[in-house]
C-alpha positions, 0 to 999 in steps of 0.5 A, a space after each residue: 145493459 140490463 138492470 139485472 146485470 148491475 151488482 152495485 151502483 154508486 152515485 155522487 157519494 161523498 164522505 165526510 169525517 170530522 176530525 176535532 175542528 176540520 172537516 176531511 172530505 174523503 171521498 167528493 161526489 163519487 159514481 161507480 157501476 158494477 157489474 157481474 162478473 166485473 174485474 174492477 181494481 181501485 187505486 190510489 196513493 194514502 189519503 186518495 180515499 180508495 180505503 174509504 171507497 172500499 168501505 163503503 162498497 163492503 157496507 162496513 161503513 156509510 156515505 155522508 151523501 149520496 145513493 149507494 144500491 146494491 142489487 137493487 137495494 138502496 143501502 145508503 140509509 140502512 142500519 147496522 143490522 141491515 148492513 150487517 145482513 148485507 155483509 154476511 150474504 153477499 160479500 166475501 172478505 179477503 184482507 191482506 193480515 189474512 184475519 185467522 182464527 189462530 187456534 182453528 183449522 183451515 176448516 174450522 175458519 172458512 165454515 165460520 160464516 157458515 155458522 153465522 148463517 145458520 147452516 147446519 154442521 154437517 153441510 157447513 163441513 161439507 160445503 167448507 171442505 170443497 171450497 179448500 179443494 177449490 182453492 187448493 188446499 185439499 191436503 191442508 184442510 186439519 192444519 192451523 194457521 201456524 201450521 201454514 204458508 203465508 200464501 195458504 193462510 190467503 187461500 184459507 182467506 179466500 175459501 172462506 170468502 168463497 164460502 157463502 157463494 157471496 155475490 161480490 169478493 172484496 179483496 183489500 191489498 190481498 198480495 200485501 204480506 207476500 213474497 213476489 211468487 205467492 202473490 203471483 199464485 194468489 193473483 192467478 187464483 183471483 184469476 181463475 175465480 173471475 174465469 168462474 164467473 165471481 165478481 172480483 173488487 181489488 183495492 190495491 196501491 200497485 199498478 202491478 197488481 191492478 193490471 191483473 183486474 180488467 179495469 182500474 179506477 183511479 182515485 186522487 184527494 177523494 175523487 175518480 181521476 180516471 177510469 180505463 179497461 185493462 
């Protein structure tokens, strides 16, 4: 395996939260490798640690112990500003609740990460338009979220995640607020993105959704219970 094909290397991480007088072990000794163009599903019931692992992978949280390398950089001990830089540049987030700005058009929503990246106005618009066309929303560029269906809103969210050409797309229950037909359409879009070379990490509690990935990691009580290729 080539070192540069590894995007993420997590070694023996644990995450412990203090709740009152009690210590909660959300993760215990978890090790994961994620390669370029991987399509990984992280599965587990409520309380299994999958959200904690997702937050650590997404640089939204840091482990209590263990090591996390992202493209060779040790992010385990980074401060908030350094973590924010990794998040903004390297990770595209897709959430169950879409998290779109209600008063902004699809175009303005997708441009937002490019604003933070310091991209000038005309280049932002051009990149955002192309990305919306790529996810099948070329005719909805100027629509606001309340003028779009649930599936279209999630496509806007996916375009926003893609617009900075991140190293990974991290999707948390991305079909959770969609009907089954629309959910299948969104999963087909993720499959197409994977075929184009994107690295996708899908967090879900549903077996049927997880089976769209190429590899499944199952968590239980903060430990990896099993790993399998699909």
